[in-house]
N, C-alpha and C positions, 0 to 999 in steps of 0.2 A: 218740492212741490207738496202742497197739502191739499186733500180732497175731504169734503164732508157731505155725506148723503143724507144728513139728518139725524145721524146717530152718533156723531162725534168725529173728530178729525183724525185722518190717517195720513202720515207723512210718507211720501214715496222717495225722498231724498233727491239728489242731483240726477238729471236726466238729460242726455244730449239730444239735439233736434233729430227727429226721424226715428228715435228708439222707443222701445216698449218697456214697461215694467212687468214684474211678475204679478199675477193675480193676487188680489187681497180679498179676504172674506169680509162682507159687511152683513149685519143682521138685517138691514133694510136698505134698499137704494131705489132711486127714481131715475127717469130718463134724463134728468139734468141734476147738477150738484153744485155746491160751492167749490170753487177752485181758487188757490192762491199760489202764485209762482213768481220766481224772480228771473229776469233776463237781462244780462249785462248791468246788473245793479239797480234795475228798475222793478217794482213790484206791480204785478198785473193780478186782477181779480174778476171772477165771475161771481156775482152775489145774487142768488135767487132771493125773492122776497118771501116766499113760503111755498109749501107743497100742497096747498088747499086745491081739492079737485083731482089731484094726481094719484094714480094707483101705484103701489110699490111694484117693482119688477118682480116677475116669477123667478124662482131659483133657475140659476143657469150661469153661464159664463158671458160677461159683458165687458166691453172696453169703452172708455171715454176717449175719443180722438180730439185733441185740443190743438187748435190752430191760432196762429198769431198774425194780426194785420198791424204792422208797425206804423201805419199812417193815421191811426185813430187814437183817442184819448185813453186813459188808463182803464176805464171800465168797459170800453167797447173794443179793445184790441183782441180780446180772446173770444173764440167761438168753440162750442162743445158739441159734439156729435156722438150720439150713443150707437155702438155697434154690437150686435148680438153675435157671438161666436159659437 
């Protein structure tokens, strides 16, 4: 899995369903991000157009919860929810 919050790609490696990764430090992040991952050999992507009008998140611990809906197309299969921890 690859995540880019606007400051470069960070690779999280393989992750089983329902599992979490360790926190990664980002110099800047927003409530949404670019995400690319592979499930059963198929690539899925969340592609933000830009971050215009968005404010960077304040320092803290955040998680992106990523869900998959396998009945939709490649770009609409993933949903992303920001969780402040």
